N, C-alpha and C positions, 0 to 999 in steps of 0.2 A: 345430467350429470353434470359434475363438478368436480375439476380439477385442477392441477397448474397447467399454464399455458405456457411457460417460459420460464426460464430464470434470466438473470442478468449481474453484472458488475462492471465497477469502474476502478481501472488502475491508475494510481499516481502519475502525473507528468513531470514529476521531479527528480531524480535517483540522486539518493544522499549515500555516499559511501560509510562505509563501517569506519573507517580512519576519522573522515569529518565528524562523523556520529560520537565514538570515543574522545577524542580531543575535546569536544565538547561539554562531555560530562567529568574530565579528569581522567579519562584512562589508557591502556596504552593503544597504540593505534591498531594492533592486531588484535584487540581483547575480544570483540561478537565473534570473530570468523574462528578462532581457537576454539571459543564455548561451541555455538549454534551452527557453526560452516556456512551461515547467508555471507555472502560477499556484499552487497549493496541491498537499499530498501526502497522504494516507492513512494514518496511524499504525497499524499491527498493535497489538493490545492485546488483552487479556481472552481469555477461552479459547474456543475454535469446537467445535463439537461436530465427531464424527470423521469425515473424507470418507471413510473406506472401511466397507464392508457387509460382517459376515462371509458368510463362504461357505455356501450351503445343504448 
């Protein structure tokens, strides 16, 4: 029988505020919060270990 044995994900290690992101794009500091409700984001960066295991 074949199936999925597990799932994984990696979160970024650096938090970016929406104010910083908005200002870098020439927008008002509360632009993203007022439209999406998201207050900060995680930026991917650096290396992560391989999410896959070699087959036995």
